[in-house]
N, CA, C, O and CB atoms as a CASP TS submission, in Angstrom:
PFRMAT TS
TARGET T0000
AUTHOR 0000-0000-0000
METHOD Language model
MODEL 1
PARENT N/A
ATOM      1  N   MET     1       0.950  -1.159   0.105  1.00  0.00           N
ATOM      2  CA  MET     1      -0.142  -0.193   0.083  1.00  0.00           C
ATOM      3  C   MET     1       0.749   0.782  -0.238  1.00  0.00           C
ATOM      4  O   MET     1       1.927   0.476  -0.057  1.00  0.00           O
ATOM      5  CB  MET     1      -1.076   0.044   1.367  1.00  0.00           C
ATOM      6  N   GLN     2       0.493   2.018  -0.721  1.00  0.00           N
ATOM      7  CA  GLN     2       1.374   3.522  -0.986  1.00  0.00           C
ATOM      8  C   GLN     2       0.681   4.601   0.216  1.00  0.00           C
ATOM      9  O   GLN     2      -0.467   4.755   0.631  1.00  0.00           O
ATOM     10  CB  GLN     2       1.029   4.303  -2.946  1.00  0.00           C
ATOM     11  N   PRO     3       2.136   5.312   0.565  1.00  0.00           N
ATOM     12  CA  PRO     3       1.767   6.396   1.786  1.00  0.00           C
ATOM     13  C   PRO     3       0.273   6.696   1.941  1.00  0.00           C
ATOM     14  O   PRO     3      -0.540   6.474   2.838  1.00  0.00           O
ATOM     15  CB  PRO     3       2.480   7.878   1.517  1.00  0.00           C
ATOM     16  N   ASN     4       0.193   7.440   0.412  1.00  0.00           N
ATOM     17  CA  ASN     4      -1.037   8.466   0.649  1.00  0.00           C
ATOM     18  C   ASN     4      -2.401   8.044   0.133  1.00  0.00           C
ATOM     19  O   ASN     4      -3.354   8.818   0.039  1.00  0.00           O
ATOM     20  CB  ASN     4      -0.747   9.833  -0.056  1.00  0.00           C
ATOM     21  N   GLN     5      -2.433   6.139  -0.350  1.00  0.00           N
ATOM     22  CA  GLN     5      -3.696   5.916  -0.522  1.00  0.00           C
ATOM     23  C   GLN     5      -5.067   5.954   0.223  1.00  0.00           C
ATOM     24  O   GLN     5      -5.285   5.783   1.422  1.00  0.00           O
ATOM     25  CB  GLN     5      -3.580   5.084  -0.816  1.00  0.00           C
ATOM     26  N   LEU     6      -5.655   6.137  -0.467  1.00  0.00           N
ATOM     27  CA  LEU     6      -7.407   6.292   0.507  1.00  0.00           C
ATOM     28  C   LEU     6      -7.520   4.628   0.719  1.00  0.00           C
ATOM     29  O   LEU     6      -7.240   3.702  -0.042  1.00  0.00           O
ATOM     30  CB  LEU     6      -9.305   7.128  -0.763  1.00  0.00           C
ATOM     31  N   THR     7      -7.967   4.651   1.865  1.00  0.00           N
ATOM     32  CA  THR     7      -8.753   3.390   2.394  1.00  0.00           C
ATOM     33  C   THR     7     -10.108   3.489   3.085  1.00  0.00           C
ATOM     34  O   THR     7     -10.576   4.562   3.467  1.00  0.00           O
ATOM     35  CB  THR     7      -7.929   2.721   3.361  1.00  0.00           C
ATOM     36  N   THR     8     -10.536   2.651   3.184  1.00  0.00           N
ATOM     37  CA  THR     8     -12.231   2.847   3.731  1.00  0.00           C
ATOM     38  C   THR     8     -11.987   2.877   5.366  1.00  0.00           C
ATOM     39  O   THR     8     -10.809   2.997   5.702  1.00  0.00           O
ATOM     40  CB  THR     8     -13.504   1.250   3.216  1.00  0.00           C
ATOM     41  N   SER     9     -12.909   2.787   6.352  1.00  0.00           N
ATOM     42  CA  SER     9     -12.743   3.101   7.791  1.00  0.00           C
ATOM     43  C   SER     9     -12.191   1.906   8.037  1.00  0.00           C
ATOM     44  O   SER     9     -11.268   2.044   8.840  1.00  0.00           O
ATOM     45  CB  SER     9     -13.994   3.487   8.691  1.00  0.00           C
ATOM     46  N   MET    10     -12.362   0.665   7.666  1.00  0.00           N
ATOM     47  CA  MET    10     -11.676  -0.672   7.970  1.00  0.00           C
ATOM     48  C   MET    10     -10.222  -0.892   7.321  1.00  0.00           C
ATOM     49  O   MET    10      -9.730  -2.018   7.400  1.00  0.00           O
ATOM     50  CB  MET    10     -12.617  -1.830   7.450  1.00  0.00           C
ATOM     51  N   GLY    11      -9.623  -0.013   6.777  1.00  0.00           N
ATOM     52  CA  GLY    11      -8.398   0.220   6.349  1.00  0.00           C
ATOM     53  C   GLY    11      -7.902  -0.356   5.019  1.00  0.00           C
ATOM     54  O   GLY    11      -6.722  -0.254   4.685  1.00  0.00           O
ATOM     55  N   HIS    12      -9.142  -1.169   4.014  1.00  0.00           N
ATOM     56  CA  HIS    12      -9.131  -1.420   2.609  1.00  0.00           C
ATOM     57  C   HIS    12      -8.592  -0.428   2.008  1.00  0.00           C
ATOM     58  O   HIS    12      -8.741   0.665   2.554  1.00  0.00           O
ATOM     59  CB  HIS    12     -10.318  -1.662   2.050  1.00  0.00           C
ATOM     60  N   PRO    13      -7.840  -0.479   0.772  1.00  0.00           N
ATOM     61  CA  PRO    13      -7.409   0.336  -0.044  1.00  0.00           C
ATOM     62  C   PRO    13      -8.693   0.652  -0.909  1.00  0.00           C
ATOM     63  O   PRO    13      -9.589  -0.170  -1.102  1.00  0.00           O
ATOM     64  CB  PRO    13      -6.210  -0.199  -0.728  1.00  0.00           C
ATOM     65  N   VAL    14      -8.678   1.815  -1.360  1.00  0.00           N
ATOM     66  CA  VAL    14      -9.650   2.209  -2.462  1.00  0.00           C
ATOM     67  C   VAL    14      -9.290   2.538  -3.466  1.00  0.00           C
ATOM     68  O   VAL    14      -8.543   3.501  -3.289  1.00  0.00           O
ATOM     69  CB  VAL    14     -10.377   3.054  -2.276  1.00  0.00           C
ATOM     70  N   ASP    15      -9.403   2.230  -4.792  1.00  0.00           N
ATOM     71  CA  ASP    15      -8.859   2.568  -6.297  1.00  0.00           C
ATOM     72  C   ASP    15     -10.073   3.997  -6.631  1.00  0.00           C
ATOM     73  O   ASP    15      -9.718   5.171  -6.736  1.00  0.00           O
ATOM     74  CB  ASP    15      -9.082   0.816  -7.663  1.00  0.00           C
ATOM     75  N   ASP    16     -10.946   3.692  -6.701  1.00  0.00           N
ATOM     76  CA  ASP    16     -11.956   4.618  -7.462  1.00  0.00           C
ATOM     77  C   ASP    16     -12.983   5.369  -6.084  1.00  0.00           C
ATOM     78  O   ASP    16     -13.927   4.713  -5.644  1.00  0.00           O
ATOM     79  CB  ASP    16     -13.050   3.472  -8.752  1.00  0.00           C
ATOM     80  N   ASN    17     -12.728   6.479  -5.629  1.00  0.00           N
ATOM     81  CA  ASN    17     -13.457   7.363  -4.781  1.00  0.00           C
ATOM     82  C   ASN    17     -14.573   8.027  -5.491  1.00  0.00           C
ATOM     83  O   ASN    17     -15.519   8.410  -4.803  1.00  0.00           O
ATOM     84  CB  ASN    17     -12.574   8.359  -4.209  1.00  0.00           C
ATOM     85  N   GLN    18     -14.592   8.182  -6.533  1.00  0.00           N
ATOM     86  CA  GLN    18     -15.417   9.224  -7.167  1.00  0.00           C
ATOM     87  C   GLN    18     -16.650   8.627  -8.017  1.00  0.00           C
ATOM     88  O   GLN    18     -17.407   9.357  -8.655  1.00  0.00           O
ATOM     89  CB  GLN    18     -14.483  10.092  -8.103  1.00  0.00           C
ATOM     90  N   SER    19     -16.783   7.127  -7.955  1.00  0.00           N
ATOM     91  CA  SER    19     -17.636   6.622  -8.532  1.00  0.00           C
ATOM     92  C   SER    19     -18.589   5.752  -7.746  1.00  0.00           C
ATOM     93  O   SER    19     -17.915   5.054  -6.988  1.00  0.00           O
ATOM     94  CB  SER    19     -17.081   6.095  -9.436  1.00  0.00           C
ATOM     95  N   SER    20     -19.646   5.550  -7.640  1.00  0.00           N
ATOM     96  CA  SER    20     -20.871   4.722  -7.325  1.00  0.00           C
ATOM     97  C   SER    20     -21.450   3.619  -7.998  1.00  0.00           C
ATOM     98  O   SER    20     -21.497   3.683  -9.226  1.00  0.00           O
ATOM     99  CB  SER    20     -21.781   5.434  -7.292  1.00  0.00           C
ATOM    100  N   MET    21     -21.931   2.549  -7.383  1.00  0.00           N
ATOM    101  CA  MET    21     -22.590   1.405  -7.844  1.00  0.00           C
ATOM    102  C   MET    21     -23.739   2.068  -8.364  1.00  0.00           C
ATOM    103  O   MET    21     -24.048   3.020  -7.647  1.00  0.00           O
ATOM    104  CB  MET    21     -22.867   0.288  -6.806  1.00  0.00           C
ATOM    105  N   THR    22     -24.724   1.864  -9.666  1.00  0.00           N
ATOM    106  CA  THR    22     -26.128   2.254  -9.277  1.00  0.00           C
ATOM    107  C   THR    22     -26.566   1.321 -10.244  1.00  0.00           C
ATOM    108  O   THR    22     -25.839   0.602 -10.930  1.00  0.00           O
ATOM    109  CB  THR    22     -26.681   3.872  -9.398  1.00  0.00           C
ATOM    110  N   ALA    23     -27.913   1.381 -10.257  1.00  0.00           N
ATOM    111  CA  ALA    23     -29.135   0.384 -10.817  1.00  0.00           C
ATOM    112  C   ALA    23     -29.190   0.921 -12.115  1.00  0.00           C
ATOM    113  O   ALA    23     -29.884   1.936 -12.177  1.00  0.00           O
ATOM    114  CB  ALA    23     -30.728   0.435 -10.017  1.00  0.00           C
ATOM    115  N   GLY    24     -28.673   0.556 -13.183  1.00  0.00           N
ATOM    116  CA  GLY    24     -28.381   1.370 -14.445  1.00  0.00           C
ATOM    117  C   GLY    24     -27.695   2.749 -15.076  1.00  0.00           C
ATOM    118  O   GLY    24     -27.283   3.381 -14.104  1.00  0.00           O
ATOM    119  N   GLU    25     -27.485   3.271 -15.952  1.00  0.00           N
ATOM    120  CA  GLU    25     -26.603   4.175 -16.131  1.00  0.00           C
ATOM    121  C   GLU    25     -27.077   5.553 -15.486  1.00  0.00           C
ATOM    122  O   GLU    25     -26.328   6.521 -15.359  1.00  0.00           O
ATOM    123  CB  GLU    25     -26.329   4.225 -17.541  1.00  0.00           C
ATOM    124  N   ASN    26     -28.493   5.523 -15.070  1.00  0.00           N
ATOM    125  CA  ASN    26     -28.829   7.225 -14.691  1.00  0.00           C
ATOM    126  C   ASN    26     -29.502   6.205 -13.307  1.00  0.00           C
ATOM    127  O   ASN    26     -30.391   6.849 -12.750  1.00  0.00           O
ATOM    128  CB  ASN    26     -30.253   8.622 -16.092  1.00  0.00           C
ATOM    129  N   GLY    27     -29.330   5.091 -12.785  1.00  0.00           N
ATOM    130  CA  GLY    27     -30.666   4.853 -11.672  1.00  0.00           C
ATOM    131  C   GLY    27     -29.992   5.184 -10.154  1.00  0.00           C
ATOM    132  O   GLY    27     -28.886   5.721 -10.093  1.00  0.00           O
ATOM    133  N   PRO    28     -30.610   4.887  -9.155  1.00  0.00           N
ATOM    134  CA  PRO    28     -30.407   5.245  -7.971  1.00  0.00           C
ATOM    135  C   PRO    28     -29.005   4.281  -7.446  1.00  0.00           C
ATOM    136  O   PRO    28     -28.709   3.127  -7.757  1.00  0.00           O
ATOM    137  CB  PRO    28     -31.825   5.063  -7.175  1.00  0.00           C
ATOM    138  N   ILE    29     -28.385   5.138  -6.644  1.00  0.00           N
ATOM    139  CA  ILE    29     -27.032   4.455  -5.908  1.00  0.00           C
ATOM    140  C   ILE    29     -27.550   2.907  -5.221  1.00  0.00           C
ATOM    141  O   ILE    29     -28.458   2.869  -4.391  1.00  0.00           O
ATOM    142  CB  ILE    29     -26.375   5.668  -4.434  1.00  0.00           C
ATOM    143  N   ILE    30     -27.008   1.973  -5.583  1.00  0.00           N
ATOM    144  CA  ILE    30     -27.865   0.607  -4.648  1.00  0.00           C
ATOM    145  C   ILE    30     -26.827   0.207  -3.350  1.00  0.00           C
ATOM    146  O   ILE    30     -25.600   0.306  -3.338  1.00  0.00           O
ATOM    147  CB  ILE    30     -28.098  -1.167  -5.844  1.00  0.00           C
ATOM    148  N   ILE    31     -27.591  -0.203  -2.426  1.00  0.00           N
ATOM    149  CA  ILE    31     -27.371  -0.233  -1.098  1.00  0.00           C
ATOM    150  C   ILE    31     -26.107  -1.470  -1.091  1.00  0.00           C
ATOM    151  O   ILE    31     -25.558  -1.728  -0.020  1.00  0.00           O
ATOM    152  CB  ILE    31     -28.886  -0.558  -0.210  1.00  0.00           C
ATOM    153  N   GLN    32     -25.787  -2.049  -2.100  1.00  0.00           N
ATOM    154  CA  GLN    32     -24.153  -2.834  -1.940  1.00  0.00           C
ATOM    155  C   GLN    32     -23.175  -2.306  -1.973  1.00  0.00           C
ATOM    156  O   GLN    32     -22.116  -2.883  -1.727  1.00  0.00           O
ATOM    157  CB  GLN    32     -23.720  -3.687  -2.782  1.00  0.00           C
ATOM    158  N   ASP    33     -23.280  -0.833  -2.343  1.00  0.00           N
ATOM    159  CA  ASP    33     -22.077  -0.084  -2.748  1.00  0.00           C
ATOM    160  C   ASP    33     -21.458   0.191  -1.331  1.00  0.00           C
ATOM    161  O   ASP    33     -21.737   1.305  -0.889  1.00  0.00           O
ATOM    162  CB  ASP    33     -22.411   1.332  -3.667  1.00  0.00           C
ATOM    163  N   PHE    34     -20.833  -0.440  -0.694  1.00  0.00           N
ATOM    164  CA  PHE    34     -20.311  -0.064   0.788  1.00  0.00           C
ATOM    165  C   PHE    34     -19.318   1.060   0.793  1.00  0.00           C
ATOM    166  O   PHE    34     -19.257   2.005   1.579  1.00  0.00           O
ATOM    167  CB  PHE    34     -19.582  -1.314   1.503  1.00  0.00           C
ATOM    168  N   ARG    35     -18.519   0.769  -0.276  1.00  0.00           N
ATOM    169  CA  ARG    35     -17.735   2.190  -0.085  1.00  0.00           C
ATOM    170  C   ARG    35     -18.207   3.679  -0.208  1.00  0.00           C
ATOM    171  O   ARG    35     -17.613   4.634   0.293  1.00  0.00           O
ATOM    172  CB  ARG    35     -16.766   2.188  -0.981  1.00  0.00           C
ATOM    173  N   PHE    36     -19.234   3.735  -0.865  1.00  0.00           N
ATOM    174  CA  PHE    36     -20.032   5.050  -1.046  1.00  0.00           C
ATOM    175  C   PHE    36     -20.835   5.189   0.729  1.00  0.00           C
ATOM    176  O   PHE    36     -20.716   6.290   1.268  1.00  0.00           O
ATOM    177  CB  PHE    36     -21.427   4.811  -2.661  1.00  0.00           C
ATOM    178  N   PHE    37     -21.442   4.297   1.355  1.00  0.00           N
ATOM    179  CA  PHE    37     -21.863   4.547   2.225  1.00  0.00           C
ATOM    180  C   PHE    37     -21.298   4.731   3.332  1.00  0.00           C
ATOM    181  O   PHE    37     -21.803   5.274   4.314  1.00  0.00           O
ATOM    182  CB  PHE    37     -22.477   4.030   2.249  1.00  0.00           C
ATOM    183  N   ASP    38     -19.692   4.076   3.191  1.00  0.00           N
ATOM    184  CA  ASP    38     -18.620   4.339   4.366  1.00  0.00           C
ATOM    185  C   ASP    38     -18.130   6.017   4.344  1.00  0.00           C
ATOM    186  O   ASP    38     -17.920   6.833   5.242  1.00  0.00           O
ATOM    187  CB  ASP    38     -17.124   3.232   4.073  1.00  0.00           C
ATOM    188  N   LYS    39     -18.071   6.073   2.960  1.00  0.00           N
ATOM    189  CA  LYS    39     -17.568   7.556   2.786  1.00  0.00           C
ATOM    190  C   LYS    39     -18.704   8.399   3.480  1.00  0.00           C
ATOM    191  O   LYS    39     -18.474   9.134   4.441  1.00  0.00           O
ATOM    192  CB  LYS    39     -17.354   8.031   1.085  1.00  0.00           C
ATOM    193  N   ILE    40     -19.663   8.272   3.043  1.00  0.00           N
ATOM    194  CA  ILE    40     -21.118   9.207   3.286  1.00  0.00           C
ATOM    195  C   ILE    40     -21.298   9.533   4.615  1.00  0.00           C
ATOM    196  O   ILE    40     -21.688  10.560   5.170  1.00  0.00           O
ATOM    197  CB  ILE    40     -22.525   8.462   2.882  1.00  0.00           C
ATOM    198  N   GLY    41     -20.873   8.260   5.088  1.00  0.00           N
ATOM    199  CA  GLY    41     -21.261   8.288   6.919  1.00  0.00           C
ATOM    200  C   GLY    41     -20.264   8.775   7.762  1.00  0.00           C
ATOM    201  O   GLY    41     -20.488   9.071   8.936  1.00  0.00           O
ATOM    202  N   LYS    42     -19.099   8.882   7.188  1.00  0.00           N
ATOM    203  CA  LYS    42     -17.793   9.485   7.617  1.00  0.00           C
ATOM    204  C   LYS    42     -18.225  10.968   7.759  1.00  0.00           C
ATOM    205  O   LYS    42     -18.419  11.653   8.763  1.00  0.00           O
ATOM    206  CB  LYS    42     -16.496   9.243   6.504  1.00  0.00           C
ATOM    207  N   PHE    43     -18.306  11.220   6.553  1.00  0.00           N
ATOM    208  CA  PHE    43     -19.085  12.568   5.880  1.00  0.00           C
ATOM    209  C   PHE    43     -19.689  13.285   6.880  1.00  0.00           C
ATOM    210  O   PHE    43     -19.327  14.313   7.451  1.00  0.00           O
ATOM    211  CB  PHE    43     -20.268  12.255   4.809  1.00  0.00           C
ATOM    212  N   ASP    44     -21.094  12.289   7.068  1.00  0.00           N
ATOM    213  CA  ASP    44     -21.899  12.716   8.050  1.00  0.00           C
ATOM    214  C   ASP    44     -21.647  12.960   9.243  1.00  0.00           C
ATOM    215  O   ASP    44     -22.129  13.985   9.724  1.00  0.00           O
ATOM    216  CB  ASP    44     -22.650  12.122   8.140  1.00  0.00           C
ATOM    217  N   ARG    45     -21.004  12.284   9.881  1.00  0.00           N
ATOM    218  CA  ARG    45     -20.345  12.609  11.245  1.00  0.00           C
ATOM    219  C   ARG    45     -19.284  13.351  11.883  1.00  0.00           C
ATOM    220  O   ARG    45     -18.963  13.572  13.050  1.00  0.00           O
ATOM    221  CB  ARG    45     -20.074  11.795  11.590  1.00  0.00           C
ATOM    222  N   GLU    46     -18.685  13.779  10.330  1.00  0.00           N
ATOM    223  CA  GLU    46     -17.421  15.132  10.481  1.00  0.00           C
ATOM    224  C   GLU    46     -17.994  16.320  11.452  1.00  0.00           C
ATOM    225  O   GLU    46     -19.187  16.620  11.505  1.00  0.00           O
ATOM    226  CB  GLU    46     -17.053  16.024   8.716  1.00  0.00           C
ATOM    227  N   ARG    47     -17.199  16.799  12.033  1.00  0.00           N
ATOM    228  CA  ARG    47     -17.449  17.586  13.081  1.00  0.00           C
ATOM    229  C   ARG    47     -16.837  18.883  12.494  1.00  0.00           C
ATOM    230  O   ARG    47     -15.622  18.896  12.296  1.00  0.00           O
ATOM    231  CB  ARG    47     -16.862  17.043  14.464  1.00  0.00           C
ATOM    232  N   ILE    48     -17.447  19.776  12.254  1.00  0.00           N
ATOM    233  CA  ILE    48     -17.083  21.085  11.462  1.00  0.00           C
ATOM    234  C   ILE    48     -17.356  21.852  12.410  1.00  0.00           C
ATOM    235  O   ILE    48     -18.513  21.890  12.827  1.00  0.00           O
ATOM    236  CB  ILE    48     -17.807  21.490  10.128  1.00  0.00           C
ATOM    237  N   PRO    49     -16.070  22.873  13.138  1.00  0.00           N
ATOM    238  CA  PRO    49     -16.129  23.442  13.870  1.00  0.00           C
ATOM    239  C   PRO    49     -16.964  25.076  13.843  1.00  0.00           C
ATOM    240  O   PRO    49     -17.137  25.860  14.776  1.00  0.00           O
ATOM    241  CB  PRO    49     -15.004  23.240  14.078  1.00  0.00           C
ATOM    242  N   GLU    50     -17.173  25.132  13.100  1.00  0.00           N
ATOM    243  CA  GLU    50     -18.370  26.590  12.335  1.00  0.00           C
ATOM    244  C   GLU    50     -19.458  26.089  12.439  1.00  0.00           C
ATOM    245  O   GLU    50     -20.384  26.892  12.549  1.00  0.00           O
ATOM    246  CB  GLU    50     -18.328  27.133  10.571  1.00  0.00           C
ATOM    247  N   ARG    51     -19.732  24.919  12.447  1.00  0.00           N
ATOM    248  CA  ARG    51     -21.144  24.624  12.730  1.00  0.00           C
ATOM    249  C   ARG    51     -21.804  23.655  13.810  1.00  0.00           C
ATOM    250  O   ARG    51     -22.765  22.886  13.781  1.00  0.00           O
ATOM    251  CB  ARG    51     -21.563  24.200  11.622  1.00  0.00           C
ATOM    252  N   VAL    52     -20.803  24.051  14.846  1.00  0.00           N
ATOM    253  CA  VAL    52     -21.083  23.711  16.381  1.00  0.00           C
ATOM    254  C   VAL    52     -22.275  24.545  16.669  1.00  0.00           C
ATOM    255  O   VAL    52     -22.482  25.625  16.117  1.00  0.00           O
ATOM    256  CB  VAL    52     -19.795  24.086  17.471  1.00  0.00           C
ATOM    257  N   VAL    53     -22.893  24.111  17.377  1.00  0.00           N
ATOM    258  CA  VAL    53     -23.768  24.743  18.019  1.00  0.00           C
ATOM    259  C   VAL    53     -23.381  25.092  19.407  1.00  0.00           C
ATOM    260  O   VAL    53     -23.137  24.232  20.253  1.00  0.00           O
ATOM    261  CB  VAL    53     -24.856  24.062  17.954  1.00  0.00           C
ATOM    262  N   HIS    54     -23.304  26.975  19.732  1.00  0.00           N
ATOM    263  CA  HIS    54     -22.809  27.654  21.092  1.00  0.00           C
ATOM    264  C   HIS    54     -23.409  27.529  22.043  1.00  0.00           C
ATOM    265  O   HIS    54     -22.996  28.036  23.085  1.00  0.00           O
ATOM    266  CB  HIS    54     -22.679  28.857  21.149  1.00  0.00           C
ATOM    267  N   ALA    55     -24.735  26.719  21.997  1.00  0.00           N
ATOM    268  CA  ALA    55     -25.829  27.190  23.321  1.00  0.00           C
ATOM    269  C   ALA    55     -25.215  26.396  24.668  1.00  0.00           C
ATOM    270  O   ALA    55     -24.500  25.399  24.761  1.00  0.00           O
ATOM    271  CB  ALA    55     -27.765  26.554  23.008  1.00  0.00           C
ATOM    272  N   LYS    56     -25.685  27.093  25.452  1.00  0.00           N
ATOM    273  CA  LYS    56     -25.335  27.115  26.976  1.00  0.00           C
ATOM    274  C   LYS    56     -26.442  26.848  27.508  1.00  0.00           C
ATOM    275  O   LYS    56     -27.534  27.284  27.145  1.00  0.00           O
ATOM    276  CB  LYS    56     -24.782  28.364  27.594  1.00  0.00           C
ATOM    277  N   GLY    57     -26.181  25.968  28.582  1.00  0.00           N
ATOM    278  CA  GLY    57     -27.548  26.380  29.560  1.00  0.00           C
ATOM    279  C   GLY    57     -27.400  27.232  30.706  1.00  0.00           C
ATOM    280  O   GLY    57     -26.463  27.177  31.502  1.00  0.00           O
ATOM    281  N   SER    58     -28.097  27.798  30.737  1.00  0.00           N
ATOM    282  CA  SER    58     -28.661  29.006  31.742  1.00  0.00           C
ATOM    283  C   SER    58     -29.453  28.923  32.704  1.00  0.00           C
ATOM    284  O   SER    58     -30.294  28.059  32.457  1.00  0.00           O
ATOM    285  CB  SER    58     -29.279  29.884  31.210  1.00  0.00           C
ATOM    286  N   GLY    59     -29.594  29.370  33.631  1.00  0.00           N
ATOM    287  CA  GLY    59     -30.645  29.789  34.628  1.00  0.00           C
ATOM    288  C   GLY    59     -31.362  30.993  35.190  1.00  0.00           C
ATOM    289  O   GLY    59     -30.793  32.066  34.987  1.00  0.00           O
ATOM    290  N   VAL    60     -32.281  31.020  35.729  1.00  0.00           N
ATOM    291  CA  VAL    60     -32.584  32.333  36.031  1.00  0.00           C
ATOM    292  C   VAL    60     -32.384  32.560  37.657  1.00  0.00           C
ATOM    293  O   VAL    60     -32.450  31.693  38.528  1.00  0.00           O
ATOM    294  CB  VAL    60     -34.070  32.635  35.517  1.00  0.00           C
ATOM    295  N   HIS    61     -32.158  33.765  37.794  1.00  0.00           N
ATOM    296  CA  HIS    61     -31.796  34.231  39.356  1.00  0.00           C
ATOM    297  C   HIS    61     -32.554  35.233  39.636  1.00  0.00           C
ATOM    298  O   HIS    61     -32.659  36.165  38.839  1.00  0.00           O
ATOM    299  CB  HIS    61     -30.344  34.703  39.676  1.00  0.00           C
ATOM    300  N   GLY    62     -33.211  35.213  40.816  1.00  0.00           N
ATOM    301  CA  GLY    62     -33.878  36.350  41.292  1.00  0.00           C
ATOM    302  C   GLY    62     -35.372  36.239  41.581  1.00  0.00           C
ATOM    303  O   GLY    62     -35.669  35.179  42.131  1.00  0.00           O
ATOM    304  N   TYR    63     -36.090  36.830  41.413  1.00  0.00           N
ATOM    305  CA  TYR    63     -37.534  36.810  41.903  1.00  0.00           C
ATOM    306  C   TYR    63     -38.657  37.443  41.129  1.00  0.00           C
ATOM    307  O   TYR    63     -38.570  38.582  40.671  1.00  0.00           O
ATOM    308  CB  TYR    63     -37.575  37.428  43.146  1.00  0.00           C
ATOM    309  N   LEU    64     -39.846  36.577  40.980  1.00  0.00           N
ATOM    310  CA  LEU    64     -40.988  37.378  40.312  1.00  0.00           C
ATOM    311  C   LEU    64     -41.844  38.225  41.143  1.00  0.00           C
ATOM    312  O   LEU    64     -42.351  37.731  42.150  1.00  0.00           O
ATOM    313  CB  LEU    64     -41.891  36.490  39.647  1.00  0.00           C
ATOM    314  N   GLU    65     -42.066  39.480  40.823  1.00  0.00           N
ATOM    315  CA  GLU    65     -42.785  40.272  41.491  1.00  0.00           C
ATOM    316  C   GLU    65     -44.279  40.669  40.351  1.00  0.00           C
ATOM    317  O   GLU    65     -44.145  41.109  39.209  1.00  0.00           O
ATOM    318  CB  GLU    65     -41.706  41.566  41.966  1.00  0.00           C
ATOM    319  N   ILE    66     -45.211  40.466  40.819  1.00  0.00           N
ATOM    320  CA  ILE    66     -46.653  40.887  40.003  1.00  0.00           C
ATOM    321  C   ILE    66     -46.964  42.260  40.597  1.00  0.00           C
ATOM    322  O   ILE    66     -47.146  42.509  41.788  1.00  0.00           O
ATOM    323  CB  ILE    66     -48.104  39.738  40.295  1.00  0.00           C
ATOM    324  N   THR    67     -46.991  43.040  39.647  1.00  0.00           N
ATOM    325  CA  THR    67     -47.568  44.445  40.111  1.00  0.00           C
ATOM    326  C   THR    67     -48.669  44.670  39.478  1.00  0.00           C
ATOM    327  O   THR    67     -49.123  45.789  39.719  1.00  0.00           O
ATOM    328  CB  THR    67     -46.722  45.632  39.893  1.00  0.00           C
ATOM    329  N   HIS    68     -49.448  43.869  38.560  1.00  0.00           N
ATOM    330  CA  HIS    68     -51.168  44.306  38.060  1.00  0.00           C
ATOM    331  C   HIS    68     -51.568  43.206  38.143  1.00  0.00           C
ATOM    332  O   HIS    68     -50.892  42.177  38.186  1.00  0.00           O
ATOM    333  CB  HIS    68     -51.629  44.949  36.526  1.00  0.00           C
ATOM    334  N   ASP    69     -53.014  43.343  38.183  1.00  0.00           N
ATOM    335  CA  ASP    69     -53.792  41.879  37.920  1.00  0.00           C
ATOM    336  C   ASP    69     -53.692  41.058  36.585  1.00  0.00           C
ATOM    337  O   ASP    69     -53.699  41.473  35.426  1.00  0.00           O
ATOM    338  CB  ASP    69     -55.301  42.112  38.034  1.00  0.00           C
ATOM    339  N   VAL    70     -53.607  39.916  37.015  1.00  0.00           N
ATOM    340  CA  VAL    70     -53.204  39.242  35.779  1.00  0.00           C
ATOM    341  C   VAL    70     -54.218  38.038  35.612  1.00  0.00           C
ATOM    342  O   VAL    70     -53.986  37.088  34.864  1.00  0.00           O
ATOM    343  CB  VAL    70     -51.625  38.740  35.848  1.00  0.00           C
ATOM    344  N   THR    71     -55.363  38.166  36.378  1.00  0.00           N
ATOM    345  CA  THR    71     -56.527  36.869  36.566  1.00  0.00           C
ATOM    346  C   THR    71     -57.178  37.207  34.900  1.00  0.00           C
ATOM    347  O   THR    71     -58.034  36.410  34.518  1.00  0.00           O
ATOM    348  CB  THR    71     -58.058  37.150  38.294  1.00  0.00           C
ATOM    349  N   LYS    72     -56.816  38.275  33.997  1.00  0.00           N
ATOM    350  CA  LYS    72     -57.523  37.620  33.001  1.00  0.00           C
ATOM    351  C   LYS    72     -56.675  36.586  32.047  1.00  0.00           C
ATOM    352  O   LYS    72     -57.140  35.954  31.098  1.00  0.00           O
ATOM    353  CB  LYS    72     -58.147  38.692  32.202  1.00  0.00           C
ATOM    354  N   TYR    73     -55.430  36.567  32.486  1.00  0.00           N
ATOM    355  CA  TYR    73     -54.524  35.726  31.681  1.00  0.00           C
ATOM    356  C   TYR    73     -54.654  33.962  32.026  1.00  0.00           C
ATOM    357  O   TYR    73     -53.993  33.052  31.526  1.00  0.00           O
ATOM    358  CB  TYR    73     -52.942  36.323  32.033  1.00  0.00           C
ATOM    359  N   HIS    74     -55.831  33.882  33.130  1.00  0.00           N
ATOM    360  CA  HIS    74     -55.610  32.588  33.740  1.00  0.00           C
ATOM    361  C   HIS    74     -56.394  31.695  32.927  1.00  0.00           C
ATOM    362  O   HIS    74     -56.424  30.492  33.185  1.00  0.00           O
ATOM    363  CB  HIS    74     -55.990  32.511  35.232  1.00  0.00           C
TER
END
């Protein structure tokens, strides 16, 4: 195996990374195409720092003081 050769997630060499097995010339990708699903699965799980949600949990501190009649909202 060459030093910069592409491999699957299990380490098997990949000779063609740009083609997929399809049902016919313009047909859908077939489920037996392990290399495609291995490639797309890794891509889907890739962590992109710009896309990471920066949400943080927070709590409310203090107290609530009702200053007007709110019975009509009940």
